[in-house]
Chimera marker file (.cmm) of the C-alpha trace (Angstrom):
<marker_set name="trace">
<marker id="1" x="-1.328" y="-25.950" z="-43.345" r="1" g="1" b="0" radius="0.5"/>
<marker id="2" x="-4.716" y="-25.134" z="-41.797" r="1" g="1" b="0" radius="0.5"/>
<marker id="3" x="-3.092" y="-24.922" z="-38.370" r="1" g="1" b="0" radius="0.5"/>
<marker id="4" x="-0.539" y="-22.409" z="-39.671" r="1" g="1" b="0" radius="0.5"/>
<marker id="5" x="-3.314" y="-20.316" z="-41.202" r="1" g="1" b="0" radius="0.5"/>
<marker id="6" x="-5.359" y="-20.388" z="-37.988" r="1" g="1" b="0" radius="0.5"/>
<marker id="7" x="-2.277" y="-19.466" z="-35.952" r="1" g="1" b="0" radius="0.5"/>
<marker id="8" x="-1.616" y="-16.505" z="-38.231" r="1" g="1" b="0" radius="0.5"/>
<marker id="9" x="-5.203" y="-15.278" z="-37.869" r="1" g="1" b="0" radius="0.5"/>
<marker id="10" x="-5.104" y="-15.609" z="-34.076" r="1" g="1" b="0" radius="0.5"/>
<marker id="11" x="-1.695" y="-13.903" z="-33.916" r="1" g="1" b="0" radius="0.5"/>
<marker id="12" x="-3.090" y="-10.987" z="-35.882" r="1" g="1" b="0" radius="0.5"/>
<marker id="13" x="-6.380" y="-10.745" z="-33.962" r="1" g="1" b="0" radius="0.5"/>
<marker id="14" x="-5.052" y="-10.965" z="-30.387" r="1" g="1" b="0" radius="0.5"/>
<marker id="15" x="-3.278" y="-7.589" z="-30.365" r="1" g="1" b="0" radius="0.5"/>
<marker id="16" x="-6.419" y="-5.983" z="-31.779" r="1" g="1" b="0" radius="0.5"/>
<marker id="17" x="-8.560" y="-7.521" z="-29.061" r="1" g="1" b="0" radius="0.5"/>
<marker id="18" x="-6.083" y="-6.567" z="-26.348" r="1" g="1" b="0" radius="0.5"/>
<marker id="19" x="-6.283" y="-2.935" z="-27.411" r="1" g="1" b="0" radius="0.5"/>
<marker id="20" x="-10.054" y="-2.935" z="-27.737" r="1" g="1" b="0" radius="0.5"/>
<marker id="21" x="-12.051" y="-0.821" z="-25.353" r="1" g="1" b="0" radius="0.5"/>
<marker id="22" x="-15.521" y="-1.363" z="-23.985" r="1" g="1" b="0" radius="0.5"/>
<marker id="23" x="-18.160" y="-0.752" z="-26.623" r="1" g="1" b="0" radius="0.5"/>
<marker id="24" x="-20.002" y="2.515" z="-26.165" r="1" g="1" b="0" radius="0.5"/>
<marker id="25" x="-23.775" y="2.609" z="-26.367" r="1" g="1" b="0" radius="0.5"/>
<marker id="26" x="-25.493" y="4.393" z="-29.227" r="1" g="1" b="0" radius="0.5"/>
<marker id="27" x="-25.774" y="7.536" z="-27.117" r="1" g="1" b="0" radius="0.5"/>
<marker id="28" x="-22.423" y="7.982" z="-25.389" r="1" g="1" b="0" radius="0.5"/>
<marker id="29" x="-22.442" y="9.541" z="-21.927" r="1" g="1" b="0" radius="0.5"/>
<marker id="30" x="-19.967" y="12.438" z="-22.017" r="1" g="1" b="0" radius="0.5"/>
<marker id="31" x="-20.421" y="13.269" z="-18.328" r="1" g="1" b="0" radius="0.5"/>
<marker id="32" x="-19.597" y="9.919" z="-16.804" r="1" g="1" b="0" radius="0.5"/>
<marker id="33" x="-20.819" y="6.375" z="-16.483" r="1" g="1" b="0" radius="0.5"/>
<marker id="34" x="-24.303" y="5.330" z="-17.447" r="1" g="1" b="0" radius="0.5"/>
<marker id="35" x="-26.479" y="4.463" z="-14.455" r="1" g="1" b="0" radius="0.5"/>
<marker id="36" x="-29.470" y="2.208" z="-14.026" r="1" g="1" b="0" radius="0.5"/>
<marker id="37" x="-31.775" y="3.746" z="-11.428" r="1" g="1" b="0" radius="0.5"/>
<marker id="38" x="-34.789" y="2.113" z="-9.816" r="1" g="1" b="0" radius="0.5"/>
<marker id="39" x="-36.683" y="5.433" z="-9.964" r="1" g="1" b="0" radius="0.5"/>
<marker id="40" x="-36.193" y="8.427" z="-12.275" r="1" g="1" b="0" radius="0.5"/>
<marker id="41" x="-38.133" y="11.643" z="-11.570" r="1" g="1" b="0" radius="0.5"/>
<marker id="42" x="-37.965" y="15.287" z="-12.673" r="1" g="1" b="0" radius="0.5"/>
<marker id="43" x="-35.874" y="17.370" z="-10.255" r="1" g="1" b="0" radius="0.5"/>
<marker id="44" x="-38.853" y="19.538" z="-9.300" r="1" g="1" b="0" radius="0.5"/>
<marker id="45" x="-41.262" y="16.651" z="-8.622" r="1" g="1" b="0" radius="0.5"/>
<marker id="46" x="-43.614" y="17.086" z="-5.670" r="1" g="1" b="0" radius="0.5"/>
<marker id="47" x="-42.318" y="15.109" z="-2.711" r="1" g="1" b="0" radius="0.5"/>
<marker id="48" x="-38.835" y="14.588" z="-4.149" r="1" g="1" b="0" radius="0.5"/>
<marker id="49" x="-37.173" y="16.737" z="-1.471" r="1" g="1" b="0" radius="0.5"/>
<marker id="50" x="-38.750" y="14.603" z="1.260" r="1" g="1" b="0" radius="0.5"/>
<marker id="51" x="-37.698" y="11.398" z="-0.516" r="1" g="1" b="0" radius="0.5"/>
<marker id="52" x="-34.113" y="12.686" z="-0.745" r="1" g="1" b="0" radius="0.5"/>
<marker id="53" x="-34.181" y="13.713" z="2.914" r="1" g="1" b="0" radius="0.5"/>
<marker id="54" x="-35.436" y="10.250" z="3.884" r="1" g="1" b="0" radius="0.5"/>
<marker id="55" x="-32.546" y="8.775" z="1.870" r="1" g="1" b="0" radius="0.5"/>
<marker id="56" x="-30.108" y="10.715" z="4.037" r="1" g="1" b="0" radius="0.5"/>
<marker id="57" x="-29.238" y="13.776" z="1.966" r="1" g="1" b="0" radius="0.5"/>
<marker id="58" x="-28.575" y="17.077" z="3.720" r="1" g="1" b="0" radius="0.5"/>
<marker id="59" x="-30.641" y="20.177" z="2.890" r="1" g="1" b="0" radius="0.5"/>
<marker id="60" x="-27.739" y="21.777" z="1.018" r="1" g="1" b="0" radius="0.5"/>
<marker id="61" x="-27.446" y="18.756" z="-1.273" r="1" g="1" b="0" radius="0.5"/>
<marker id="62" x="-31.208" y="18.698" z="-1.821" r="1" g="1" b="0" radius="0.5"/>
<marker id="63" x="-31.155" y="22.392" z="-2.779" r="1" g="1" b="0" radius="0.5"/>
<marker id="64" x="-28.227" y="21.701" z="-5.098" r="1" g="1" b="0" radius="0.5"/>
<marker id="65" x="-30.142" y="18.903" z="-6.819" r="1" g="1" b="0" radius="0.5"/>
<marker id="66" x="-33.111" y="21.219" z="-7.369" r="1" g="1" b="0" radius="0.5"/>
<marker id="67" x="-30.885" y="23.851" z="-8.964" r="1" g="1" b="0" radius="0.5"/>
<marker id="68" x="-29.146" y="21.338" z="-11.267" r="1" g="1" b="0" radius="0.5"/>
<marker id="69" x="-32.401" y="20.510" z="-13.043" r="1" g="1" b="0" radius="0.5"/>
<marker id="70" x="-33.020" y="17.588" z="-15.348" r="1" g="1" b="0" radius="0.5"/>
<marker id="71" x="-33.972" y="14.209" z="-13.981" r="1" g="1" b="0" radius="0.5"/>
<marker id="72" x="-33.035" y="12.713" z="-10.624" r="1" g="1" b="0" radius="0.5"/>
<marker id="73" x="-32.248" y="9.018" z="-10.318" r="1" g="1" b="0" radius="0.5"/>
<marker id="74" x="-32.801" y="7.128" z="-7.061" r="1" g="1" b="0" radius="0.5"/>
<marker id="75" x="-31.353" y="3.740" z="-6.054" r="1" g="1" b="0" radius="0.5"/>
<marker id="76" x="-28.818" y="3.855" z="-8.878" r="1" g="1" b="0" radius="0.5"/>
<marker id="77" x="-26.069" y="1.442" z="-9.878" r="1" g="1" b="0" radius="0.5"/>
<marker id="78" x="-23.550" y="1.727" z="-12.700" r="1" g="1" b="0" radius="0.5"/>
<marker id="79" x="-24.840" y="-0.082" z="-15.787" r="1" g="1" b="0" radius="0.5"/>
<marker id="80" x="-21.644" y="-2.177" z="-15.797" r="1" g="1" b="0" radius="0.5"/>
<marker id="81" x="-22.486" y="-3.528" z="-12.309" r="1" g="1" b="0" radius="0.5"/>
<marker id="82" x="-26.025" y="-4.370" z="-13.412" r="1" g="1" b="0" radius="0.5"/>
<marker id="83" x="-24.643" y="-6.227" z="-16.449" r="1" g="1" b="0" radius="0.5"/>
<marker id="84" x="-22.105" y="-8.160" z="-14.342" r="1" g="1" b="0" radius="0.5"/>
<marker id="85" x="-24.886" y="-9.521" z="-12.151" r="1" g="1" b="0" radius="0.5"/>
<marker id="86" x="-26.623" y="-10.847" z="-15.253" r="1" g="1" b="0" radius="0.5"/>
<marker id="87" x="-29.566" y="-8.494" z="-14.906" r="1" g="1" b="0" radius="0.5"/>
<marker id="88" x="-30.920" y="-6.050" z="-17.431" r="1" g="1" b="0" radius="0.5"/>
<marker id="89" x="-31.671" y="-2.450" z="-16.541" r="1" g="1" b="0" radius="0.5"/>
<marker id="90" x="-35.444" y="-2.688" z="-16.138" r="1" g="1" b="0" radius="0.5"/>
<marker id="91" x="-35.850" y="1.088" z="-15.904" r="1" g="1" b="0" radius="0.5"/>
<marker id="92" x="-34.628" y="3.902" z="-18.102" r="1" g="1" b="0" radius="0.5"/>
<marker id="93" x="-30.813" y="4.129" z="-18.239" r="1" g="1" b="0" radius="0.5"/>
<marker id="94" x="-29.569" y="7.658" z="-17.537" r="1" g="1" b="0" radius="0.5"/>
<marker id="95" x="-26.469" y="9.788" z="-18.001" r="1" g="1" b="0" radius="0.5"/>
<marker id="96" x="-25.995" y="12.214" z="-15.099" r="1" g="1" b="0" radius="0.5"/>
<marker id="97" x="-23.790" y="15.164" z="-14.221" r="1" g="1" b="0" radius="0.5"/>
<marker id="98" x="-23.733" y="14.842" z="-10.404" r="1" g="1" b="0" radius="0.5"/>
<marker id="99" x="-23.611" y="12.002" z="-7.927" r="1" g="1" b="0" radius="0.5"/>
<marker id="100" x="-24.664" y="11.885" z="-4.259" r="1" g="1" b="0" radius="0.5"/>
<marker id="101" x="-24.637" y="9.255" z="-1.488" r="1" g="1" b="0" radius="0.5"/>
<marker id="102" x="-21.932" y="7.156" z="-3.103" r="1" g="1" b="0" radius="0.5"/>
<marker id="103" x="-23.696" y="7.179" z="-6.460" r="1" g="1" b="0" radius="0.5"/>
<marker id="104" x="-27.061" y="5.861" z="-5.292" r="1" g="1" b="0" radius="0.5"/>
<marker id="105" x="-28.615" y="9.269" z="-6.009" r="1" g="1" b="0" radius="0.5"/>
<marker id="106" x="-27.894" y="10.906" z="-9.364" r="1" g="1" b="0" radius="0.5"/>
<marker id="107" x="-28.803" y="14.427" z="-10.519" r="1" g="1" b="0" radius="0.5"/>
<marker id="108" x="-28.764" y="16.367" z="-13.765" r="1" g="1" b="0" radius="0.5"/>
<marker id="109" x="-29.726" y="13.217" z="-15.628" r="1" g="1" b="0" radius="0.5"/>
<marker id="110" x="-30.933" y="12.667" z="-19.161" r="1" g="1" b="0" radius="0.5"/>
<marker id="111" x="-32.256" y="9.418" z="-20.553" r="1" g="1" b="0" radius="0.5"/>
<marker id="112" x="-29.951" y="7.440" z="-22.808" r="1" g="1" b="0" radius="0.5"/>
<marker id="113" x="-30.359" y="4.587" z="-25.262" r="1" g="1" b="0" radius="0.5"/>
<marker id="114" x="-28.092" y="1.599" z="-24.679" r="1" g="1" b="0" radius="0.5"/>
<link id1="1" id2="2" r="1" g="1" b="0" radius="0.2"/>
<link id1="2" id2="3" r="1" g="1" b="0" radius="0.2"/>
<link id1="3" id2="4" r="1" g="1" b="0" radius="0.2"/>
<link id1="4" id2="5" r="1" g="1" b="0" radius="0.2"/>
<link id1="5" id2="6" r="1" g="1" b="0" radius="0.2"/>
<link id1="6" id2="7" r="1" g="1" b="0" radius="0.2"/>
<link id1="7" id2="8" r="1" g="1" b="0" radius="0.2"/>
<link id1="8" id2="9" r="1" g="1" b="0" radius="0.2"/>
<link id1="9" id2="10" r="1" g="1" b="0" radius="0.2"/>
<link id1="10" id2="11" r="1" g="1" b="0" radius="0.2"/>
<link id1="11" id2="12" r="1" g="1" b="0" radius="0.2"/>
<link id1="12" id2="13" r="1" g="1" b="0" radius="0.2"/>
<link id1="13" id2="14" r="1" g="1" b="0" radius="0.2"/>
<link id1="14" id2="15" r="1" g="1" b="0" radius="0.2"/>
<link id1="15" id2="16" r="1" g="1" b="0" radius="0.2"/>
<link id1="16" id2="17" r="1" g="1" b="0" radius="0.2"/>
<link id1="17" id2="18" r="1" g="1" b="0" radius="0.2"/>
<link id1="18" id2="19" r="1" g="1" b="0" radius="0.2"/>
<link id1="19" id2="20" r="1" g="1" b="0" radius="0.2"/>
<link id1="20" id2="21" r="1" g="1" b="0" radius="0.2"/>
<link id1="21" id2="22" r="1" g="1" b="0" radius="0.2"/>
<link id1="22" id2="23" r="1" g="1" b="0" radius="0.2"/>
<link id1="23" id2="24" r="1" g="1" b="0" radius="0.2"/>
<link id1="24" id2="25" r="1" g="1" b="0" radius="0.2"/>
<link id1="25" id2="26" r="1" g="1" b="0" radius="0.2"/>
<link id1="26" id2="27" r="1" g="1" b="0" radius="0.2"/>
<link id1="27" id2="28" r="1" g="1" b="0" radius="0.2"/>
<link id1="28" id2="29" r="1" g="1" b="0" radius="0.2"/>
<link id1="29" id2="30" r="1" g="1" b="0" radius="0.2"/>
<link id1="30" id2="31" r="1" g="1" b="0" radius="0.2"/>
<link id1="31" id2="32" r="1" g="1" b="0" radius="0.2"/>
<link id1="32" id2="33" r="1" g="1" b="0" radius="0.2"/>
<link id1="33" id2="34" r="1" g="1" b="0" radius="0.2"/>
<link id1="34" id2="35" r="1" g="1" b="0" radius="0.2"/>
<link id1="35" id2="36" r="1" g="1" b="0" radius="0.2"/>
<link id1="36" id2="37" r="1" g="1" b="0" radius="0.2"/>
<link id1="37" id2="38" r="1" g="1" b="0" radius="0.2"/>
<link id1="38" id2="39" r="1" g="1" b="0" radius="0.2"/>
<link id1="39" id2="40" r="1" g="1" b="0" radius="0.2"/>
<link id1="40" id2="41" r="1" g="1" b="0" radius="0.2"/>
<link id1="41" id2="42" r="1" g="1" b="0" radius="0.2"/>
<link id1="42" id2="43" r="1" g="1" b="0" radius="0.2"/>
<link id1="43" id2="44" r="1" g="1" b="0" radius="0.2"/>
<link id1="44" id2="45" r="1" g="1" b="0" radius="0.2"/>
<link id1="45" id2="46" r="1" g="1" b="0" radius="0.2"/>
<link id1="46" id2="47" r="1" g="1" b="0" radius="0.2"/>
<link id1="47" id2="48" r="1" g="1" b="0" radius="0.2"/>
<link id1="48" id2="49" r="1" g="1" b="0" radius="0.2"/>
<link id1="49" id2="50" r="1" g="1" b="0" radius="0.2"/>
<link id1="50" id2="51" r="1" g="1" b="0" radius="0.2"/>
<link id1="51" id2="52" r="1" g="1" b="0" radius="0.2"/>
<link id1="52" id2="53" r="1" g="1" b="0" radius="0.2"/>
<link id1="53" id2="54" r="1" g="1" b="0" radius="0.2"/>
<link id1="54" id2="55" r="1" g="1" b="0" radius="0.2"/>
<link id1="55" id2="56" r="1" g="1" b="0" radius="0.2"/>
<link id1="56" id2="57" r="1" g="1" b="0" radius="0.2"/>
<link id1="57" id2="58" r="1" g="1" b="0" radius="0.2"/>
<link id1="58" id2="59" r="1" g="1" b="0" radius="0.2"/>
<link id1="59" id2="60" r="1" g="1" b="0" radius="0.2"/>
<link id1="60" id2="61" r="1" g="1" b="0" radius="0.2"/>
<link id1="61" id2="62" r="1" g="1" b="0" radius="0.2"/>
<link id1="62" id2="63" r="1" g="1" b="0" radius="0.2"/>
<link id1="63" id2="64" r="1" g="1" b="0" radius="0.2"/>
<link id1="64" id2="65" r="1" g="1" b="0" radius="0.2"/>
<link id1="65" id2="66" r="1" g="1" b="0" radius="0.2"/>
<link id1="66" id2="67" r="1" g="1" b="0" radius="0.2"/>
<link id1="67" id2="68" r="1" g="1" b="0" radius="0.2"/>
<link id1="68" id2="69" r="1" g="1" b="0" radius="0.2"/>
<link id1="69" id2="70" r="1" g="1" b="0" radius="0.2"/>
<link id1="70" id2="71" r="1" g="1" b="0" radius="0.2"/>
<link id1="71" id2="72" r="1" g="1" b="0" radius="0.2"/>
<link id1="72" id2="73" r="1" g="1" b="0" radius="0.2"/>
<link id1="73" id2="74" r="1" g="1" b="0" radius="0.2"/>
<link id1="74" id2="75" r="1" g="1" b="0" radius="0.2"/>
<link id1="75" id2="76" r="1" g="1" b="0" radius="0.2"/>
<link id1="76" id2="77" r="1" g="1" b="0" radius="0.2"/>
<link id1="77" id2="78" r="1" g="1" b="0" radius="0.2"/>
<link id1="78" id2="79" r="1" g="1" b="0" radius="0.2"/>
<link id1="79" id2="80" r="1" g="1" b="0" radius="0.2"/>
<link id1="80" id2="81" r="1" g="1" b="0" radius="0.2"/>
<link id1="81" id2="82" r="1" g="1" b="0" radius="0.2"/>
<link id1="82" id2="83" r="1" g="1" b="0" radius="0.2"/>
<link id1="83" id2="84" r="1" g="1" b="0" radius="0.2"/>
<link id1="84" id2="85" r="1" g="1" b="0" radius="0.2"/>
<link id1="85" id2="86" r="1" g="1" b="0" radius="0.2"/>
<link id1="86" id2="87" r="1" g="1" b="0" radius="0.2"/>
<link id1="87" id2="88" r="1" g="1" b="0" radius="0.2"/>
<link id1="88" id2="89" r="1" g="1" b="0" radius="0.2"/>
<link id1="89" id2="90" r="1" g="1" b="0" radius="0.2"/>
<link id1="90" id2="91" r="1" g="1" b="0" radius="0.2"/>
<link id1="91" id2="92" r="1" g="1" b="0" radius="0.2"/>
<link id1="92" id2="93" r="1" g="1" b="0" radius="0.2"/>
<link id1="93" id2="94" r="1" g="1" b="0" radius="0.2"/>
<link id1="94" id2="95" r="1" g="1" b="0" radius="0.2"/>
<link id1="95" id2="96" r="1" g="1" b="0" radius="0.2"/>
<link id1="96" id2="97" r="1" g="1" b="0" radius="0.2"/>
<link id1="97" id2="98" r="1" g="1" b="0" radius="0.2"/>
<link id1="98" id2="99" r="1" g="1" b="0" radius="0.2"/>
<link id1="99" id2="100" r="1" g="1" b="0" radius="0.2"/>
<link id1="100" id2="101" r="1" g="1" b="0" radius="0.2"/>
<link id1="101" id2="102" r="1" g="1" b="0" radius="0.2"/>
<link id1="102" id2="103" r="1" g="1" b="0" radius="0.2"/>
<link id1="103" id2="104" r="1" g="1" b="0" radius="0.2"/>
<link id1="104" id2="105" r="1" g="1" b="0" radius="0.2"/>
<link id1="105" id2="106" r="1" g="1" b="0" radius="0.2"/>
<link id1="106" id2="107" r="1" g="1" b="0" radius="0.2"/>
<link id1="107" id2="108" r="1" g="1" b="0" radius="0.2"/>
<link id1="108" id2="109" r="1" g="1" b="0" radius="0.2"/>
<link id1="109" id2="110" r="1" g="1" b="0" radius="0.2"/>
<link id1="110" id2="111" r="1" g="1" b="0" radius="0.2"/>
<link id1="111" id2="112" r="1" g="1" b="0" radius="0.2"/>
<link id1="112" id2="113" r="1" g="1" b="0" radius="0.2"/>
<link id1="113" id2="114" r="1" g="1" b="0" radius="0.2"/>
</marker_set>
């Protein structure tokens, strides 16, 4: 009898779990995936243009980042990748509108609570 009851519960729960999506953080990121960046700085920070140039960005991209405003994230990974490695985002997680250099540089960012 208990086995039948447990089987019924599992049969009911499995379709619900199969259709479940990844849980969203308290502050959803409407512009894309949440990133964990080693460094987060305001887009008009002194020396940021040189840092971006050293990272390999072209002048046009650097000018674009300055015009986007908000925060700029450097050495960024998707939060999902950070979680898969078993690490915790030790800096401020951000939600960004633009991505450069394969996602390692993010622009138009705002901080987000996960």
